[in-house]
mmCIF file of the N, C-alpha and C atoms, coordinates in Angstrom:
data_MODEL
# 
_entry.id   MODEL 
# 
loop_
_atom_site.group_PDB 
_atom_site.id 
_atom_site.type_symbol 
_atom_site.label_atom_id 
_atom_site.label_alt_id 
_atom_site.label_comp_id 
_atom_site.label_asym_id 
_atom_site.label_entity_id 
_atom_site.label_seq_id 
_atom_site.pdbx_PDB_ins_code 
_atom_site.Cartn_x 
_atom_site.Cartn_y 
_atom_site.Cartn_z 
_atom_site.occupancy 
_atom_site.B_iso_or_equiv 
_atom_site.pdbx_formal_charge 
_atom_site.auth_seq_id 
_atom_site.auth_comp_id 
_atom_site.auth_asym_id 
_atom_site.auth_atom_id 
_atom_site.pdbx_PDB_model_num 
ATOM 1   N N  . MET A 1 1  ? -7.855 -12.152 -14.672 1.00 0.00 ? 1  MET A N  1 
ATOM 2   C CA . MET A 1 1  ? -6.543 -12.725 -14.176 1.00 0.00 ? 1  MET A CA 1 
ATOM 3   C C  . MET A 1 1  ? -5.406 -11.864 -14.492 1.00 0.00 ? 1  MET A C  1 
ATOM 4   N N  . ARG A 1 2  ? -5.336 -11.155 -15.583 1.00 0.00 ? 2  ARG A N  1 
ATOM 5   C CA . ARG A 1 2  ? -4.144 -10.286 -15.820 1.00 0.00 ? 2  ARG A CA 1 
ATOM 6   C C  . ARG A 1 2  ? -4.010 -9.250  -14.905 1.00 0.00 ? 2  ARG A C  1 
ATOM 7   N N  . GLU A 1 3  ? -4.931 -8.668  -14.413 1.00 0.00 ? 3  GLU A N  1 
ATOM 8   C CA . GLU A 1 3  ? -4.859 -7.514  -13.458 1.00 0.00 ? 3  GLU A CA 1 
ATOM 9   C C  . GLU A 1 3  ? -4.325 -8.033  -12.110 1.00 0.00 ? 3  GLU A C  1 
ATOM 10  N N  . LYS A 1 4  ? -4.744 -9.262  -11.680 1.00 0.00 ? 4  LYS A N  1 
ATOM 11  C CA . LYS A 1 4  ? -4.371 -9.923  -10.474 1.00 0.00 ? 4  LYS A CA 1 
ATOM 12  C C  . LYS A 1 4  ? -2.789 -10.290 -10.540 1.00 0.00 ? 4  LYS A C  1 
ATOM 13  N N  . ILE A 1 5  ? -2.374 -10.704 -11.681 1.00 0.00 ? 5  ILE A N  1 
ATOM 14  C CA . ILE A 1 5  ? -0.992 -11.163 -11.984 1.00 0.00 ? 5  ILE A CA 1 
ATOM 15  C C  . ILE A 1 5  ? -0.162 -9.763  -11.965 1.00 0.00 ? 5  ILE A C  1 
ATOM 16  N N  . LYS A 1 6  ? -0.675 -8.735  -12.541 1.00 0.00 ? 6  LYS A N  1 
ATOM 17  C CA . LYS A 1 6  ? -0.033 -7.532  -12.489 1.00 0.00 ? 6  LYS A CA 1 
ATOM 18  C C  . LYS A 1 6  ? 0.251  -7.023  -10.990 1.00 0.00 ? 6  LYS A C  1 
ATOM 19  N N  . ASP A 1 7  ? -0.785 -7.086  -10.227 1.00 0.00 ? 7  ASP A N  1 
ATOM 20  C CA . ASP A 1 7  ? -0.780 -6.677  -8.847  1.00 0.00 ? 7  ASP A CA 1 
ATOM 21  C C  . ASP A 1 7  ? 0.340  -7.586  -8.154  1.00 0.00 ? 7  ASP A C  1 
ATOM 22  N N  . ILE A 1 8  ? 0.270  -8.835  -8.328  1.00 0.00 ? 8  ILE A N  1 
ATOM 23  C CA . ILE A 1 8  ? 1.342  -9.752  -7.793  1.00 0.00 ? 8  ILE A CA 1 
ATOM 24  C C  . ILE A 1 8  ? 2.713  -9.263  -8.057  1.00 0.00 ? 8  ILE A C  1 
ATOM 25  N N  . LEU A 1 9  ? 2.937  -9.211  -9.440  1.00 0.00 ? 9  LEU A N  1 
ATOM 26  C CA . LEU A 1 9  ? 4.138  -8.788  -9.865  1.00 0.00 ? 9  LEU A CA 1 
ATOM 27  C C  . LEU A 1 9  ? 4.799  -7.395  -9.406  1.00 0.00 ? 9  LEU A C  1 
ATOM 28  N N  . TYR A 1 10 ? 3.947  -6.449  -9.238  1.00 0.00 ? 10 TYR A N  1 
ATOM 29  C CA . TYR A 1 10 ? 4.154  -5.248  -8.721  1.00 0.00 ? 10 TYR A CA 1 
ATOM 30  C C  . TYR A 1 10 ? 4.512  -5.233  -7.078  1.00 0.00 ? 10 TYR A C  1 
ATOM 31  N N  . SER A 1 11 ? 3.780  -6.289  -6.498  1.00 0.00 ? 11 SER A N  1 
ATOM 32  C CA . SER A 1 11 ? 4.036  -6.365  -5.086  1.00 0.00 ? 11 SER A CA 1 
ATOM 33  C C  . SER A 1 11 ? 5.378  -6.943  -4.823  1.00 0.00 ? 11 SER A C  1 
ATOM 34  N N  . ILE A 1 12 ? 5.985  -7.794  -5.795  1.00 0.00 ? 12 ILE A N  1 
ATOM 35  C CA . ILE A 1 12 ? 7.251  -8.377  -5.704  1.00 0.00 ? 12 ILE A CA 1 
ATOM 36  C C  . ILE A 1 12 ? 8.345  -7.403  -6.210  1.00 0.00 ? 12 ILE A C  1 
ATOM 37  N N  . ARG A 1 13 ? 8.077  -6.658  -7.190  1.00 0.00 ? 13 ARG A N  1 
ATOM 38  C CA . ARG A 1 13 ? 9.033  -5.677  -7.717  1.00 0.00 ? 13 ARG A CA 1 
ATOM 39  C C  . ARG A 1 13 ? 8.425  -4.416  -8.175  1.00 0.00 ? 13 ARG A C  1 
ATOM 40  N N  . PRO A 1 14 ? 8.080  -3.517  -7.073  1.00 0.00 ? 14 PRO A N  1 
ATOM 41  C CA . PRO A 1 14 ? 7.329  -2.329  -7.418  1.00 0.00 ? 14 PRO A CA 1 
ATOM 42  C C  . PRO A 1 14 ? 8.080  -1.317  -8.333  1.00 0.00 ? 14 PRO A C  1 
ATOM 43  N N  . ASP A 1 15 ? 9.432  -1.453  -8.403  1.00 0.00 ? 15 ASP A N  1 
ATOM 44  C CA . ASP A 1 15 ? 10.153 -0.578  -9.319  1.00 0.00 ? 15 ASP A CA 1 
ATOM 45  C C  . ASP A 1 15 ? 10.177 -0.987  -10.694 1.00 0.00 ? 15 ASP A C  1 
ATOM 46  N N  . ALA A 1 16 ? 9.804  -2.152  -11.126 1.00 0.00 ? 16 ALA A N  1 
ATOM 47  C CA . ALA A 1 16 ? 9.731  -2.729  -12.474 1.00 0.00 ? 16 ALA A CA 1 
ATOM 48  C C  . ALA A 1 16 ? 8.637  -1.988  -13.381 1.00 0.00 ? 16 ALA A C  1 
ATOM 49  N N  . ASP A 1 17 ? 8.956  -2.046  -14.678 1.00 0.00 ? 17 ASP A N  1 
ATOM 50  C CA . ASP A 1 17 ? 7.931  -1.575  -15.656 1.00 0.00 ? 17 ASP A CA 1 
ATOM 51  C C  . ASP A 1 17 ? 7.415  -2.699  -16.536 1.00 0.00 ? 17 ASP A C  1 
ATOM 52  N N  . PHE A 1 18 ? 6.677  -3.524  -15.797 1.00 0.00 ? 18 PHE A N  1 
ATOM 53  C CA . PHE A 1 18 ? 6.191  -4.728  -16.397 1.00 0.00 ? 18 PHE A CA 1 
ATOM 54  C C  . PHE A 1 18 ? 5.175  -4.477  -17.579 1.00 0.00 ? 18 PHE A C  1 
ATOM 55  N N  . GLU A 1 19 ? 4.542  -3.398  -17.417 1.00 0.00 ? 19 GLU A N  1 
ATOM 56  C CA . GLU A 1 19 ? 3.510  -3.120  -18.567 1.00 0.00 ? 19 GLU A CA 1 
ATOM 57  C C  . GLU A 1 19 ? 4.285  -2.759  -19.825 1.00 0.00 ? 19 GLU A C  1 
ATOM 58  N N  . HIS A 1 20 ? 5.485  -2.218  -19.897 1.00 0.00 ? 20 HIS A N  1 
ATOM 59  C CA . HIS A 1 20 ? 6.139  -1.925  -21.105 1.00 0.00 ? 20 HIS A CA 1 
ATOM 60  C C  . HIS A 1 20 ? 7.349  -2.921  -21.398 1.00 0.00 ? 20 HIS A C  1 
ATOM 61  N N  . SER A 1 21 ? 7.309  -4.078  -20.897 1.00 0.00 ? 21 SER A N  1 
ATOM 62  C CA . SER A 1 21 ? 8.398  -5.084  -21.111 1.00 0.00 ? 21 SER A CA 1 
ATOM 63  C C  . SER A 1 21 ? 7.799  -6.061  -22.049 1.00 0.00 ? 21 SER A C  1 
ATOM 64  N N  . ASN A 1 22 ? 8.686  -6.482  -22.929 1.00 0.00 ? 22 ASN A N  1 
ATOM 65  C CA . ASN A 1 22 ? 8.340  -7.602  -23.841 1.00 0.00 ? 22 ASN A CA 1 
ATOM 66  C C  . ASN A 1 22 ? 8.909  -8.969  -23.174 1.00 0.00 ? 22 ASN A C  1 
ATOM 67  N N  . ASN A 1 23 ? 9.686  -8.946  -22.188 1.00 0.00 ? 23 ASN A N  1 
ATOM 68  C CA . ASN A 1 23 ? 10.293 -10.095 -21.653 1.00 0.00 ? 23 ASN A CA 1 
ATOM 69  C C  . ASN A 1 23 ? 10.814 -9.739  -20.211 1.00 0.00 ? 23 ASN A C  1 
ATOM 70  N N  . PHE A 1 24 ? 9.924  -10.021 -19.237 1.00 0.00 ? 24 PHE A N  1 
ATOM 71  C CA . PHE A 1 24 ? 10.327 -9.659  -17.723 1.00 0.00 ? 24 PHE A CA 1 
ATOM 72  C C  . PHE A 1 24 ? 11.729 -10.087 -17.402 1.00 0.00 ? 24 PHE A C  1 
ATOM 73  N N  . TRP A 1 25 ? 11.990 -11.294 -17.756 1.00 0.00 ? 25 TRP A N  1 
ATOM 74  C CA . TRP A 1 25 ? 13.309 -11.973 -17.484 1.00 0.00 ? 25 TRP A CA 1 
ATOM 75  C C  . TRP A 1 25 ? 14.405 -11.340 -18.093 1.00 0.00 ? 25 TRP A C  1 
ATOM 76  N N  . GLU A 1 26 ? 14.420 -11.175 -19.521 1.00 0.00 ? 26 GLU A N  1 
ATOM 77  C CA . GLU A 1 26 ? 15.477 -10.559 -20.165 1.00 0.00 ? 26 GLU A CA 1 
ATOM 78  C C  . GLU A 1 26 ? 15.713 -9.034  -19.941 1.00 0.00 ? 26 GLU A C  1 
ATOM 79  N N  . ASP A 1 27 ? 14.570 -8.494  -19.545 1.00 0.00 ? 27 ASP A N  1 
ATOM 80  C CA . ASP A 1 27 ? 14.778 -6.901  -19.268 1.00 0.00 ? 27 ASP A CA 1 
ATOM 81  C C  . ASP A 1 27 ? 15.311 -6.792  -17.742 1.00 0.00 ? 27 ASP A C  1 
ATOM 82  N N  . GLY A 1 28 ? 15.429 -7.863  -17.093 1.00 0.00 ? 28 GLY A N  1 
ATOM 83  C CA . GLY A 1 28 ? 15.873 -7.789  -15.759 1.00 0.00 ? 28 GLY A CA 1 
ATOM 84  C C  . GLY A 1 28 ? 14.915 -7.436  -14.729 1.00 0.00 ? 28 GLY A C  1 
ATOM 85  N N  . TYR A 1 29 ? 13.637 -7.505  -14.953 1.00 0.00 ? 29 TYR A N  1 
ATOM 86  C CA . TYR A 1 29 ? 12.665 -7.152  -13.946 1.00 0.00 ? 29 TYR A CA 1 
ATOM 87  C C  . TYR A 1 29 ? 12.374 -8.302  -12.973 1.00 0.00 ? 29 TYR A C  1 
ATOM 88  N N  . LEU A 1 30 ? 12.718 -9.637  -13.356 1.00 0.00 ? 30 LEU A N  1 
ATOM 89  C CA . LEU A 1 30 ? 12.519 -10.699 -12.450 1.00 0.00 ? 30 LEU A CA 1 
ATOM 90  C C  . LEU A 1 30 ? 13.916 -11.480 -12.459 1.00 0.00 ? 30 LEU A C  1 
ATOM 91  N N  . ASP A 1 31 ? 14.322 -11.754 -11.275 1.00 0.00 ? 31 ASP A N  1 
ATOM 92  C CA . ASP A 1 31 ? 15.493 -12.690 -11.185 1.00 0.00 ? 31 ASP A CA 1 
ATOM 93  C C  . ASP A 1 31 ? 15.046 -13.986 -10.570 1.00 0.00 ? 31 ASP A C  1 
ATOM 94  N N  . SER A 1 32 ? 15.976 -14.914 -10.342 1.00 0.00 ? 32 SER A N  1 
ATOM 95  C CA . SER A 1 32 ? 15.559 -16.226 -9.891  1.00 0.00 ? 32 SER A CA 1 
ATOM 96  C C  . SER A 1 32 ? 14.799 -16.084 -8.472  1.00 0.00 ? 32 SER A C  1 
ATOM 97  N N  . ILE A 1 33 ? 15.310 -15.267 -7.609  1.00 0.00 ? 33 ILE A N  1 
ATOM 98  C CA . ILE A 1 33 ? 14.559 -15.081 -6.285  1.00 0.00 ? 33 ILE A CA 1 
ATOM 99  C C  . ILE A 1 33 ? 13.083 -14.575 -6.546  1.00 0.00 ? 33 ILE A C  1 
ATOM 100 N N  . ASP A 1 34 ? 12.995 -13.650 -7.448  1.00 0.00 ? 34 ASP A N  1 
ATOM 101 C CA . ASP A 1 34 ? 11.711 -13.123 -7.679  1.00 0.00 ? 34 ASP A CA 1 
ATOM 102 C C  . ASP A 1 34 ? 10.755 -14.132 -8.333  1.00 0.00 ? 34 ASP A C  1 
ATOM 103 N N  . ILE A 1 35 ? 11.328 -15.036 -9.181  1.00 0.00 ? 35 ILE A N  1 
ATOM 104 C CA . ILE A 1 35 ? 10.430 -15.999 -9.712  1.00 0.00 ? 35 ILE A CA 1 
ATOM 105 C C  . ILE A 1 35 ? 9.963  -17.007 -8.701  1.00 0.00 ? 35 ILE A C  1 
ATOM 106 N N  . MET A 1 36 ? 10.849 -17.403 -7.780  1.00 0.00 ? 36 MET A N  1 
ATOM 107 C CA . MET A 1 36 ? 10.483 -18.323 -6.613  1.00 0.00 ? 36 MET A CA 1 
ATOM 108 C C  . MET A 1 36 ? 9.393  -17.548 -5.806  1.00 0.00 ? 36 MET A C  1 
ATOM 109 N N  . ASP A 1 37 ? 9.497  -16.325 -5.443  1.00 0.00 ? 37 ASP A N  1 
ATOM 110 C CA . ASP A 1 37 ? 8.454  -15.637 -4.725  1.00 0.00 ? 37 ASP A CA 1 
ATOM 111 C C  . ASP A 1 37 ? 7.105  -15.569 -5.563  1.00 0.00 ? 37 ASP A C  1 
ATOM 112 N N  . LEU A 1 38 ? 7.265  -15.395 -6.844  1.00 0.00 ? 38 LEU A N  1 
ATOM 113 C CA . LEU A 1 38 ? 6.131  -15.403 -7.739  1.00 0.00 ? 38 LEU A CA 1 
ATOM 114 C C  . LEU A 1 38 ? 5.471  -16.703 -7.812  1.00 0.00 ? 38 LEU A C  1 
ATOM 115 N N  . ILE A 1 39 ? 6.202  -17.738 -7.799  1.00 0.00 ? 39 ILE A N  1 
ATOM 116 C CA . ILE A 1 39 ? 5.693  -19.103 -7.816  1.00 0.00 ? 39 ILE A CA 1 
ATOM 117 C C  . ILE A 1 39 ? 4.824  -19.359 -6.629  1.00 0.00 ? 39 ILE A C  1 
ATOM 118 N N  . ASP A 1 40 ? 5.491  -18.960 -5.434  1.00 0.00 ? 40 ASP A N  1 
ATOM 119 C CA . ASP A 1 40 ? 4.882  -19.210 -4.131  1.00 0.00 ? 40 ASP A CA 1 
ATOM 120 C C  . ASP A 1 40 ? 3.439  -18.521 -4.092  1.00 0.00 ? 40 ASP A C  1 
ATOM 121 N N  . VAL A 1 41 ? 3.454  -17.234 -4.569  1.00 0.00 ? 41 VAL A N  1 
ATOM 122 C CA . VAL A 1 41 ? 2.193  -16.480 -4.538  1.00 0.00 ? 41 VAL A CA 1 
ATOM 123 C C  . VAL A 1 41 ? 1.178  -17.019 -5.526  1.00 0.00 ? 41 VAL A C  1 
ATOM 124 N N  . LEU A 1 42 ? 1.696  -17.276 -6.680  1.00 0.00 ? 42 LEU A N  1 
ATOM 125 C CA . LEU A 1 42 ? 0.746  -17.949 -7.663  1.00 0.00 ? 42 LEU A CA 1 
ATOM 126 C C  . LEU A 1 42 ? 0.137  -19.208 -7.192  1.00 0.00 ? 42 LEU A C  1 
ATOM 127 N N  . GLU A 1 43 ? 0.868  -20.127 -6.565  1.00 0.00 ? 43 GLU A N  1 
ATOM 128 C CA . GLU A 1 43 ? 0.343  -21.313 -5.991  1.00 0.00 ? 43 GLU A CA 1 
ATOM 129 C C  . GLU A 1 43 ? -0.729 -21.099 -4.952  1.00 0.00 ? 43 GLU A C  1 
ATOM 130 N N  . LYS A 1 44 ? -0.507 -20.221 -4.101  1.00 0.00 ? 44 LYS A N  1 
ATOM 131 C CA . LYS A 1 44 ? -1.405 -19.855 -2.957  1.00 0.00 ? 44 LYS A CA 1 
ATOM 132 C C  . LYS A 1 44 ? -2.639 -19.123 -3.688  1.00 0.00 ? 44 LYS A C  1 
ATOM 133 N N  . THR A 1 45 ? -2.473 -18.204 -4.516  1.00 0.00 ? 45 THR A N  1 
ATOM 134 C CA . THR A 1 45 ? -3.562 -17.462 -5.050  1.00 0.00 ? 45 THR A CA 1 
ATOM 135 C C  . THR A 1 45 ? -4.551 -18.323 -5.872  1.00 0.00 ? 45 THR A C  1 
ATOM 136 N N  . TYR A 1 46 ? -3.849 -19.216 -6.723  1.00 0.00 ? 46 TYR A N  1 
ATOM 137 C CA . TYR A 1 46 ? -4.733 -20.020 -7.716  1.00 0.00 ? 46 TYR A CA 1 
ATOM 138 C C  . TYR A 1 46 ? -4.783 -21.448 -7.261  1.00 0.00 ? 46 TYR A C  1 
ATOM 139 N N  . GLN A 1 47 ? -4.323 -21.737 -6.098  1.00 0.00 ? 47 GLN A N  1 
ATOM 140 C CA . GLN A 1 47 ? -4.533 -23.148 -5.456  1.00 0.00 ? 47 GLN A CA 1 
ATOM 141 C C  . GLN A 1 47 ? -4.095 -24.176 -6.524  1.00 0.00 ? 47 GLN A C  1 
ATOM 142 N N  . ILE A 1 48 ? -2.803 -24.023 -6.877  1.00 0.00 ? 48 ILE A N  1 
ATOM 143 C CA . ILE A 1 48 ? -2.101 -24.810 -7.844  1.00 0.00 ? 48 ILE A CA 1 
ATOM 144 C C  . ILE A 1 48 ? -0.744 -25.242 -7.224  1.00 0.00 ? 48 ILE A C  1 
ATOM 145 N N  . ASP A 1 49 ? -0.225 -26.344 -7.959  1.00 0.00 ? 49 ASP A N  1 
ATOM 146 C CA . ASP A 1 49 ? 1.149  -26.781 -7.603  1.00 0.00 ? 49 ASP A CA 1 
ATOM 147 C C  . ASP A 1 49 ? 1.864  -26.686 -8.961  1.00 0.00 ? 49 ASP A C  1 
ATOM 148 N N  . ILE A 1 50 ? 2.976  -25.859 -8.945  1.00 0.00 ? 50 ILE A N  1 
ATOM 149 C CA . ILE A 1 50 ? 3.747  -25.574 -10.114 1.00 0.00 ? 50 ILE A CA 1 
ATOM 150 C C  . ILE A 1 50 ? 5.027  -26.490 -9.940  1.00 0.00 ? 50 ILE A C  1 
ATOM 151 N N  . ASP A 1 51 ? 5.015  -27.561 -10.790 1.00 0.00 ? 51 ASP A N  1 
ATOM 152 C CA . ASP A 1 51 ? 6.081  -28.528 -10.809 1.00 0.00 ? 51 ASP A CA 1 
ATOM 153 C C  . ASP A 1 51 ? 7.326  -27.972 -11.491 1.00 0.00 ? 51 ASP A C  1 
ATOM 154 N N  . LEU A 1 52 ? 8.354  -28.647 -11.265 1.00 0.00 ? 52 LEU A N  1 
ATOM 155 C CA . LEU A 1 52 ? 9.740  -28.173 -11.669 1.00 0.00 ? 52 LEU A CA 1 
ATOM 156 C C  . LEU A 1 52 ? 9.756  -28.053 -13.200 1.00 0.00 ? 52 LEU A C  1 
ATOM 157 N N  . GLU A 1 53 ? 8.989  -28.840 -14.013 1.00 0.00 ? 53 GLU A N  1 
ATOM 158 C CA . GLU A 1 53 ? 9.006  -28.734 -15.392 1.00 0.00 ? 53 GLU A CA 1 
ATOM 159 C C  . GLU A 1 53 ? 8.547  -27.460 -15.990 1.00 0.00 ? 53 GLU A C  1 
ATOM 160 N N  . TYR A 1 54 ? 7.758  -26.714 -15.114 1.00 0.00 ? 54 TYR A N  1 
ATOM 161 C CA . TYR A 1 54 ? 7.218  -25.350 -15.515 1.00 0.00 ? 54 TYR A CA 1 
ATOM 162 C C  . TYR A 1 54 ? 8.066  -24.214 -15.072 1.00 0.00 ? 54 TYR A C  1 
ATOM 163 N N  . ILE A 1 55 ? 9.177  -24.426 -14.471 1.00 0.00 ? 55 ILE A N  1 
ATOM 164 C CA . ILE A 1 55 ? 10.100 -23.463 -13.806 1.00 0.00 ? 55 ILE A CA 1 
ATOM 165 C C  . ILE A 1 55 ? 11.097 -23.174 -14.962 1.00 0.00 ? 55 ILE A C  1 
ATOM 166 N N  . LYS A 1 56 ? 10.612 -22.423 -15.938 1.00 0.00 ? 56 LYS A N  1 
ATOM 167 C CA . LYS A 1 56 ? 11.494 -21.952 -17.086 1.00 0.00 ? 56 LYS A CA 1 
ATOM 168 C C  . LYS A 1 56 ? 11.235 -20.490 -17.382 1.00 0.00 ? 56 LYS A C  1 
ATOM 169 N N  . GLY A 1 57 ? 12.296 -19.847 -17.684 1.00 0.00 ? 57 GLY A N  1 
ATOM 170 C CA . GLY A 1 57 ? 12.142 -18.371 -18.019 1.00 0.00 ? 57 GLY A CA 1 
ATOM 171 C C  . GLY A 1 57 ? 10.954 -18.075 -18.970 1.00 0.00 ? 57 GLY A C  1 
ATOM 172 N N  . SER A 1 58 ? 10.718 -18.943 -19.895 1.00 0.00 ? 58 SER A N  1 
ATOM 173 C CA . SER A 1 58 ? 9.693  -18.687 -20.918 1.00 0.00 ? 58 SER A CA 1 
ATOM 174 C C  . SER A 1 58 ? 8.313  -18.635 -20.281 1.00 0.00 ? 58 SER A C  1 
ATOM 175 N N  . TYR A 1 59 ? 8.051  -19.200 -19.051 1.00 0.00 ? 59 TYR A N  1 
ATOM 176 C CA . TYR A 1 59 ? 6.832  -19.121 -18.543 1.00 0.00 ? 59 TYR A CA 1 
ATOM 177 C C  . TYR A 1 59 ? 6.633  -17.919 -17.566 1.00 0.00 ? 59 TYR A C  1 
ATOM 178 N N  . PHE A 1 60 ? 7.642  -17.171 -17.536 1.00 0.00 ? 60 PHE A N  1 
ATOM 179 C CA . PHE A 1 60 ? 7.702  -16.007 -16.634 1.00 0.00 ? 60 PHE A CA 1 
ATOM 180 C C  . PHE A 1 60 ? 8.163  -14.727 -17.369 1.00 0.00 ? 60 PHE A C  1 
ATOM 181 N N  . SER A 1 61 ? 7.980  -14.697 -18.782 1.00 0.00 ? 61 SER A N  1 
ATOM 182 C CA . SER A 1 61 ? 8.426  -13.688 -19.502 1.00 0.00 ? 61 SER A CA 1 
ATOM 183 C C  . SER A 1 61 ? 7.395  -12.478 -19.801 1.00 0.00 ? 61 SER A C  1 
ATOM 184 N N  . SER A 1 62 ? 6.155  -12.844 -19.592 1.00 0.00 ? 62 SER A N  1 
ATOM 185 C CA . SER A 1 62 ? 5.134  -11.799 -19.988 1.00 0.00 ? 62 SER A CA 1 
ATOM 186 C C  . SER A 1 62 ? 3.851  -12.076 -18.986 1.00 0.00 ? 62 SER A C  1 
ATOM 187 N N  . PHE A 1 63 ? 2.930  -11.355 -19.185 1.00 0.00 ? 63 PHE A N  1 
ATOM 188 C CA . PHE A 1 63 ? 1.608  -11.606 -18.630 1.00 0.00 ? 63 PHE A CA 1 
ATOM 189 C C  . PHE A 1 63 ? 0.990  -12.798 -19.230 1.00 0.00 ? 63 PHE A C  1 
ATOM 190 N N  . ASP A 1 64 ? 1.021  -12.891 -20.537 1.00 0.00 ? 64 ASP A N  1 
ATOM 191 C CA . ASP A 1 64 ? 0.415  -13.859 -21.282 1.00 0.00 ? 64 ASP A CA 1 
ATOM 192 C C  . ASP A 1 64 ? 1.101  -15.188 -20.932 1.00 0.00 ? 64 ASP A C  1 
ATOM 193 N N  . SER A 1 65 ? 2.392  -15.301 -20.839 1.00 0.00 ? 65 SER A N  1 
ATOM 194 C CA . SER A 1 65 ? 3.038  -16.579 -20.622 1.00 0.00 ? 65 SER A CA 1 
ATOM 195 C C  . SER A 1 65 ? 2.762  -17.020 -19.052 1.00 0.00 ? 65 SER A C  1 
ATOM 196 N N  . ILE A 1 66 ? 2.504  -16.148 -18.255 1.00 0.00 ? 66 ILE A N  1 
ATOM 197 C CA . ILE A 1 66 ? 2.265  -16.511 -16.900 1.00 0.00 ? 66 ILE A CA 1 
ATOM 198 C C  . ILE A 1 66 ? 0.758  -17.057 -16.843 1.00 0.00 ? 66 ILE A C  1 
ATOM 199 N N  . ILE A 1 67 ? -0.143 -16.358 -17.518 1.00 0.00 ? 67 ILE A N  1 
ATOM 200 C CA . ILE A 1 67 ? -1.555 -16.808 -17.638 1.00 0.00 ? 67 ILE A CA 1 
ATOM 201 C C  . ILE A 1 67 ? -1.568 -18.315 -18.316 1.00 0.00 ? 67 ILE A C  1 
ATOM 202 N N  . LYS A 1 68 ? -0.647 -18.458 -19.356 1.00 0.00 ? 68 LYS A N  1 
ATOM 203 C CA . LYS A 1 68 ? -0.667 -19.742 -20.022 1.00 0.00 ? 68 LYS A CA 1 
ATOM 204 C C  . LYS A 1 68 ? -0.078 -20.831 -19.028 1.00 0.00 ? 68 LYS A C  1 
ATOM 205 N N  . LEU A 1 69 ? 0.919  -20.506 -18.180 1.00 0.00 ? 69 LEU A N  1 
ATOM 206 C CA . LEU A 1 69 ? 1.395  -21.497 -17.136 1.00 0.00 ? 69 LEU A CA 1 
ATOM 207 C C  . LEU A 1 69 ? 0.253  -21.830 -16.225 1.00 0.00 ? 69 LEU A C  1 
ATOM 208 N N  . ILE A 1 70 ? -0.484 -20.815 -15.668 1.00 0.00 ? 70 ILE A N  1 
ATOM 209 C CA . ILE A 1 70 ? -1.566 -21.145 -14.701 1.00 0.00 ? 70 ILE A CA 1 
ATOM 210 C C  . ILE A 1 70 ? -2.567 -21.991 -15.295 1.00 0.00 ? 70 ILE A C  1 
ATOM 211 N N  . ASN A 1 71 ? -2.876 -21.699 -16.612 1.00 0.00 ? 71 ASN A N  1 
ATOM 212 C CA . ASN A 1 71 ? -3.971 -22.548 -17.305 1.00 0.00 ? 71 ASN A CA 1 
ATOM 213 C C  . ASN A 1 71 ? -3.503 -23.990 -17.466 1.00 0.00 ? 71 ASN A C  1 
ATOM 214 N N  . GLU A 1 72 ? -2.148 -24.076 -17.947 1.00 0.00 ? 72 GLU A N  1 
ATOM 215 C CA . GLU A 1 72 ? -1.598 -25.419 -18.135 1.00 0.00 ? 72 GLU A CA 1 
ATOM 216 C C  . GLU A 1 72 ? -1.602 -26.219 -16.780 1.00 0.00 ? 72 GLU A C  1 
ATOM 217 N N  . VAL A 1 73 ? -1.189 -25.588 -15.787 1.00 0.00 ? 73 VAL A N  1 
ATOM 218 C CA . VAL A 1 73 ? -1.051 -26.325 -14.425 1.00 0.00 ? 73 VAL A CA 1 
ATOM 219 C C  . VAL A 1 73 ? -2.474 -26.645 -13.909 1.00 0.00 ? 73 VAL A C  1 
ATOM 220 N N  . LYS A 1 74 ? -3.439 -25.893 -14.145 1.00 0.00 ? 74 LYS A N  1 
ATOM 221 C CA . LYS A 1 74 ? -4.791 -26.169 -13.787 1.00 0.00 ? 74 LYS A CA 1 
ATOM 222 C C  . LYS A 1 74 ? -5.370 -27.443 -14.352 1.00 0.00 ? 74 LYS A C  1 
ATOM 223 N N  . LYS A 1 75 ? -5.015 -27.638 -15.673 1.00 0.00 ? 75 LYS A N  1 
ATOM 224 C CA . LYS A 1 75 ? -5.475 -28.766 -16.403 1.00 0.00 ? 75 LYS A CA 1 
ATOM 225 C C  . LYS A 1 75 ? -4.946 -30.080 -15.965 1.00 0.00 ? 75 LYS A C  1 
ATOM 226 N N  . CYS A 1 76 ? -3.678 -30.018 -15.267 1.00 0.00 ? 76 CYS A N  1 
ATOM 227 C CA . CYS A 1 76 ? -3.001 -31.346 -14.873 1.00 0.00 ? 76 CYS A CA 1 
ATOM 228 C C  . CYS A 1 76 ? -3.772 -31.765 -13.634 1.00 0.00 ? 76 CYS A C  1 
# 
């Protein structure tokens, strides 16, 4: 799953250095428009619906946080 998320992120922001970032949002690699694009791709890729309650910077700060988001949404 991590590799797929990495591919998605680099398709959205090919110039970012996600692999060396501790926080994608704080490091400026993702902005609000990028997160909306990311949500759209994640929903289509993993056949999930990400509700507003999950649209927080903390869910989009790292590979692990994005994986956690996907897993939490899948459980609902």
